[in-house]
N, C-alpha and C positions, 0 to 999 in steps of 0.2 A: 645256782642254775635252776631253771624251772623244773618242777616235778613232772617229768614226762612219762607217758605210759609206754608200753612195749613197742607199739607201732611208731609213735612219735620219736622214740629214742633212736630209730634208724636214720633220722635226718642227718646224723653225723657221718654216716657211711658215704654218701655222695660228696660231702665236703672233703673227706679224706682223699677220695679219688681225684678231685679237682686240684687239691694242693699237691699231691704226688705228681700228677701230670704236669702241672705248671712248673714244678721244679726240675723235672727230668725230661719232659717231652713237650716243650712249649709250642712246637710246630703243630701239634694236635690241639692243644688248648693252653692258652695263657690267661689265667684268671687272677689278676693282680688283687682284686678285692678279697678273694678267698685267701690269698697269701697274707694280706693285712689282717684279716679276721683270725687266721690261724695263730698269729703272733700274740693275740690277746687271750686265747683260750687255754684252759688246763691242758697240758700236753697229753694227758691220759685220754682225752676225748679224740685225739688225732693219732692214737697209737694204731698203726695198721700192721702190726707184727703178725697178726693171724690171717692176713689177706695175701693172696698171690698177686703178682703183677697183673695178670689178666683181670682179676676181680677189681682191682683199683682202676685199671684202664676202662673197664666196662662203665663205671660211674662217670669217668671223665668224658668218654665218648658220648654218653647221653647228653651232657652239656654241649658238646661240640655239635651234635645233631640238632638240639633245640636252637642253637645259634643260627644254624642253616635255615630253619623254617622261620624264625623270627626275622632274619635279614630279608628273606624272600617276601614276607608279608609287609614289612615296613617299606620295602622298595616300591610296593604297589600302593600302600596306604601310610604315608609317612606321619600322619597325625592320628593314626589309629590307636587302638588300645590292645595291650598284651596282658592277658590274665594268666597268672601262674596258680593253678589249683593244687593245694597241698604244698605250698611253696617251701616250707622248712627254712633252711638257710641258703637257698639258691641265690646266686649273685648275677643272674642274667641281666638285670637292669644295668649294671656297670659294664658288662661286656657288650651289650647290644644297643644301648641308648643312642638314638640318633639326634637327640636334642629337641625333638618335638612330639614324640609319642608319649602316651601315658601308660604306665605299668600298674597293675593291681596285683597284690600278693594276698592270697586267700589261704587261711589255715586256722586251726583251732586256737582259742584264746591264749592258752599257755605258750604255744609255739610263737604266736604273734608277739606276745610279751617278750619272749627271749629274743626274737628277731629285732624288735624295736631297741632293746638294750644293747645288742651287739652290732647291728648294722645301721641303726637309725631309721629315719623315714624321710628320704629326699622328697622334694616338692612334687615330682612326677612319678614317684614310686609309692603308691598308696597302700596302706595296710588295712586288711579287712579281716576281723576276727569272727570266724564263722565256720561251722562244718560245711563242707562242700555239698552235703546232702540236704541242707536247709535252703530256704528261698531267700533269706535276708541278704546274702552276699550279692546275688544276681540283681536284686532290686536296687541295692546301693550302687552297683556298677552302672546299671542302666540310667539311674538318676544323675550320675556324675559325668558320664561320657556318652556321646551319641553313636559311637562306633566309627567304622567297622571294628570287629573284634576277632582276635586270635586267642583261643584258649589253649593253654599248655598243661597237660597232666603228665608230668615226668616222674616216673617211679611211683605212681599213685594207685592206679586201678588194680594192680596185682593183689592188693591187700583186702579187696572187698568182693562180695559175692556178685554174681552176674546180674541179678535183678536190681541191685543197688546201682551198678554202673550203667545199665541200660536206662534206668529211670533218670539218672543224672544227665546222660547224653540227650534223652528225650527233652528234658527241661531246658536245654540250651537253645531250643527253638524260640524261646522267649526273647532272645537277642536278635531275632530276624535271621537274615543270612549271616552265618559266622563260620569260622574254621576252627577245627579242633585237631591238635596234634598230640600224640601220646606214644609211649613205647609199650609193646605188648610181648608177652611170652606165649609160645605155643605150649601144648601140654608137656612135651619133652623138656622144654626149657623151664617150665614150672617145677618139675621134679628136681632139676639141677639146682635151681635157685633156692628151693627149700633146704637142700643139703648145705648150701653155702651159708644161709642164715643160721642154721644150727651150729655150723663151724665157728661162727662169730659170737655164739652165746645167746642168740635170739630164738631159743627153742619155742617160746610162747607166741611167736609171730607166725600167723598162718597166711597162706596165699591161695587164692581160689580162682581169680579171673584170668582167663587165657583166651587167645585168639589164634585159631588155626587158619582162618580165611576171613580177611577184612570185609569182603563183599557179603559173606554169610552173616557177619555181625550187623551190617547195615540193614539186612533183611529182617532182623529181629527188632529193629527200632519201630516206633509208632509215628515217627516224624520223617519227612523227606531227608534223605542223606545219600551222599555218594562218595566213593573213594577217590581222593585226589592223588595220594601217594601211598604206596605200601612197599617199603624199601628194606632190604636186609640191613640189619642194625649197623654193621661196620662198613657198609659200602661207601659212606661219605668220607671215610678216613683215607686220605691219600698217602701222606708221609708216615711210613711205618719204620723208618730207619731207627735202629737202636733197640727196638723191642725184642724181647727174647724170642727164640724160635718157638717155644711153647706158647707164648702169647699170640704170636702171628698165626700159628696153627689153630689155636682156639678160636680166633677171629674167623678163620676160614671155615672151620667145622660148623660154628654157630650159624654163619650165613648160609652155608650149603643146606643145612637142616632146617632153616627158618626158625631157629630157637628163639631169637629176639628180632623184632621188627620195629621200624618207625612207621607209624600210620598217620595220615592226615586226611580228615574227612571234611566235607562241606555239609553243614547242617542247615536245613530250612530253606534251601533255594539255590540259585545260581550265584557263584562267586564272580564278581566283576574284576 
């Protein structure tokens, strides 16, 4: 297994959630590629004994939400490009592939190496080894595909400081008009998530980026941007049958307090 640093090692957490949900609540998320991958990995990497059902489902719901935005984008732009920033072992390509779109997976070289060895590199799922804070990945994508582009930052921005994230979003204007979707914690949610990571043994992972108001975030950017969606995180989950009362209550509290949200921005101009 690649020698992953403390932040990169968290890439197994969302995989655990997708596997758990696929086995127990396929009405919310059925990720066959994640199940196939799980069968090939060291079982210790998928040991979710320290996680509650709510924590596992939070990871799965993020994938469910991403699928919603990808499907919406590809319905409008069937030959467009979907870029997963900080992709880890995300398997959205196999869930969302429409047969004509191009997917780009961007992550640090050791993560991309792990991904190539475990998931391969399908013809329309291109791997890009680069920090998302460097320019090389964007140059390669623009040279490879004319767009339009949907950029997905799932479970990524939390780990970086605000200046880094704002600079990254500003840089997306190099794609012309594009869309960006990401999940965001507010300050209350950030405190809760920090405790959760410590519970899982990731005490050295720090989180600093939060969003209390998506429109205030766009006002901090130096490029044109507007909010297309700002949704309570669990609002897209319809079928909650079988979830424990604690999990359902946690969903409701999180949404009521805005602790987690799904945000979609238009960067650089008007979306057609």
